[in-house]
N, C-alpha and C positions, 0 to 999 in steps of 0.2 A: 672799678678803675684798673685795678693790676692785670685784670683780666684783658681787659682793651690795649693796656701797655704792654704787656704779651706779645700778645695776637697780632698785633698791628706795630710792633718795633720798625725800626728801618736796616738793622741790623741782622735781625735774625726772623724774620715774621712768618707767622704761621696765615695769614692772610695778606695778600698783595693788591693795592689797587692797581699799579703797574707796574715795570719791571726796577723801577728805584735806581736806574743810573742815572740821572741826573739830580742836580740839587733839587730842580723844581718838580719833580716826579718826588723826591723822599720829603718835600713840603708838602705835597697832597696827600701823603700818607700819613704825616703826621697831623694836619687838618682833619683829617677823616677821624682818628683817632681821638684829636681833639673834642671833634663835635660829636661824637657818640658818647664821651665822658662828659661834656656839657651836658647835654641832653637827659642825661642819667641823673647828675647832680640837680638839674632843674626840676626836673616832673619827679622822677623815682624817688631820689633820696628825701624831697619834700611829704610828701605821703607817707614815709616808711615813718619818718620821724615827730610827725606832726599830726593831729587828727585832720582828716580832710576838711570839715567843717570851718577849720581855720585857713584854708588855701582858697582864696575866692578867684577863679576864672572866669571871664567873660567869655562868651563866644567866639568872639571876634581872635580873640588869646589863645582858644582852643583851638580854632582851624589853625592858627600862625605854629602852633606845636606841633597839629598832627601833619601839617603840610615839611614839616623841618624832619619829621618821623620819616615821613614817606621819601623823602630826599637821600636820607640816610640807609632805606631799604633799597634804594635802587643803585648806591655807590655799594651796598655789601653784594648784592647779586652779579656786579662784574669782577667781584675780586677774585684773584686765583689763590689755588690753595697751594700753597708751598710744603706741607708735612703732612704726611699722613696719621 
């Protein structure tokens, strides 16, 4: 979470989804950051803190999770690096 919060900050970002010049663009940046945090909490943290046998995901839910991750990857692909 701290990594996403730092990298996708609207004040001093490392990666930008857009030029952050309008409130809507800053909202998009924040939304991407929150979605990345959300999918991490929903998928990674569950598996990291409980045995996998306790987390039951049916096929349709797995497809939706993978679609969300795919969308987030597409958004990361269009981000602009602001720091070396």
